[in-house]
C-alpha positions in Angstrom: 8.5 -1.4 33.2 10.1 -3.4 30.6 7.3 -3.8 28.6 5.3 -1.2 29.1 8.2 1.0 27.6 8.4 -1.3 24.9 4.5 -0.9 24.3 5.4 3.1 23.8 8.8 3.1 21.9 6.1 1.0 19.4 3.6 3.9 20.2 5.4 6.6 19.5 6.9 4.1 15.9 3.9 4.4 14.7 3.2 8.1 15.5 6.0 9.1 13.8 5.6 6.5 11.0 2.0 8.1 10.2 2.6 11.1 9.8 5.9 10.5 8.0 3.6 8.9 5.2 0.7 12.0 6.1 3.2 14.5 4.4 3.8 12.0 1.6 2.3 12.1 -1.7 -0.6 9.8 -1.7 1.4 6.8 -4.4 4.8 7.2 -1.8 2.5 6.7 0.5 0.3 3.9 -0.8 3.6 1.9 -1.5 5.0 3.0 2.1 1.9 1.2 3.5 2.2 -1.9 1.5 5.8 -2.7 1.8 4.5 -2.2 6.2 1.5 -4.1 5.7 3.9 -6.9 4.2 6.2 -7.3 7.2 3.6 -6.9 9.3 1.0 -9.7 7.7 2.6 -11.7 5.8 5.5 -11.5 8.6 3.2 -12.7 11.2 1.0 -15.2 8.9 4.6 -16.9 7.9 6.2 -16.8 11.2 2.4 -18.5 12.7 3.2 -21.2 9.6 7.2 -21.5 10.4 6.2 -22.4 14.6 3.5 -24.9 13.6 5.4 -26.8 10.8 8.7 -26.9 12.8 6.9 -27.8 16.3 4.3 -30.0 14.9 6.5 -32.6 12.2 9.4 -29.6 10.4 13.3 -30.6 11.9 13.0 -33.5 14.0 16.3 -33.0 15.6 16.7 -36.0 16.9 16.1 -38.7 14.1 18.8 -40.5 13.3 16.8 -41.5 9.9 16.4 -37.2 8.4 16.8 -35.1 11.5 19.1 -31.8 11.3 21.7 -32.9 13.4 21.9 -36.3 10.7 21.9 -33.9 8.1 24.6 -31.8 9.1 27.1 -34.0 9.8 26.1 -36.3 6.4 25.0 -39.3 8.8 21.2 -39.3 7.6 19.5 -41.8 5.7 19.1 -41.7 1.7 17.7 -40.0 -0.1 18.4 -37.2 3.5 21.9 -38.0 3.2 22.3 -36.5 -0.5 20.5 -33.6 -0.2 22.9 -30.7 1.2 22.5 -27.1 0.8 20.1 -26.7 3.7 22.9 -28.5 6.3 25.5 -26.6 4.6 23.4 -22.9 4.8 22.8 -23.6 8.4 26.0 -24.6 9.4 27.7 -21.8 7.4 25.0 -19.2 9.0 25.9 -21.4 12.4 29.7 -21.0 11.8 29.3 -17.6 11.2 27.2 -16.6 14.0 29.5 -18.4 16.5 32.2 -16.5 15.4 31.3 -12.8 15.4 28.7 -12.7 17.9 29.6 -12.7 21.0 28.6 -15.9 23.7 26.7 -13.9 26.7 24.3 -12.7 23.7 23.4 -16.0 21.4 22.5 -16.9 24.9 20.4 -13.9 25.7 18.8 -14.3 22.1 18.2 -17.9 22.4 17.2 -18.0 26.4 14.3 -14.7 25.3 13.4 -17.1 22.3 10.1 -19.4 22.7 11.6 -21.4 19.5 13.4 -24.3 22.1 12.1 -23.7 25.4 11.8 -27.9 25.4 15.0 -28.7 24.2 16.8 -27.8 27.7 19.7 -30.8 26.1 20.6 -29.2 23.8 24.0 -27.9 23.2 24.7 -23.3 22.2 25.5 -25.1 18.9 22.5 -27.2 18.3 20.5 -24.2 19.7 22.0 -21.6 17.0 21.5 -24.5 14.6 17.6 -24.9 15.0 17.1 -21.0 15.1 19.5 -20.4 11.7 17.1 -23.3 10.6 14.3 -21.8 11.7 14.4 -18.2 10.2 15.9 -20.2 6.7 12.2 -21.8 7.0 10.7 -18.4 7.7 12.6 -16.1 4.9 11.4 -19.2 2.6 7.9 -19.4 3.4 7.6 -14.7 3.5 9.6 -15.3 0.1 7.1 -17.1 -0.9 4.1 -14.9 -0.4 6.0 -12.2 -1.9 6.8 -14.5 -4.7 2.7 -15.8 -5.1 1.5 -12.0 -5.2 3.7 -11.0 -7.7 2.3 -14.4 -9.6 -0.9 -13.1 -9.2 -0.1 -9.8 -9.7 1.1 -10.8 -13.1 -1.3 -13.6 -14.2 -4.4 -12.1 -13.0 -4.1 -8.6 -12.8 -5.2 -7.9 -8.9 -3.9 -5.1 -7.0 -0.6 -6.1 -5.1 -3.3 -5.1 -1.8 -4.8 -8.3 -3.0 -2.3 -10.1 -4.6 -0.9 -10.2 -0.9 -4.3 -11.3 0.6 -4.8 -13.9 -1.4 -1.2 -15.2 -0.9 -1.2 -14.9 3.5 -4.3 -16.9 3.0 -3.3 -19.7 0.6 0.1 -20.0 2.8 -1.8 -20.6 5.8 -2.9 -23.4 4.9 0.2 -24.5 5.5 0.0 -26.5 8.5 -3.2 -28.6 7.6 -1.5 -31.3 5.7 0.9 -31.7 8.1 -1.0 -31.8 10.5 -1.4 -35.5 11.2 3.0 -35.7 11.2 3.2 -35.2 7.2 
């Protein structure tokens, strides 16, 4: 029943957005459709790439040499122990989320997530850190798509649509070199 309600709400939002776009001037409508295209297509492609990156190779939570937990507490091997920006950002975002979001909402969010289904032995903080790290990887890839599209637009003189499509195709190739362990 909940899935049917979510589907109906999604259809209603799409119809409402379509009516809004058709009532606007053509230039504004094109800009809005380009934003929606960017969010849906580039967001979907980068989520797929992030998921495959993390599932296959990416964060290696339990590795004492270069895993997420070892990097966060500063016990990782050299040179990984000196790479502090991303682990510190994960720690700050995890601390902020734990202090500002009620624990039952965090648990409900993480239980509904498919990200850590096989990691049932992790603590709540570790699960939250994993979700924060995934969000950081995804947002970096998403911004890379937008920046690549802007670079293509500036260097090649192509349209935003063409730049976004080419950037999405290029970013979707990232999992290939990682397929055998990186």
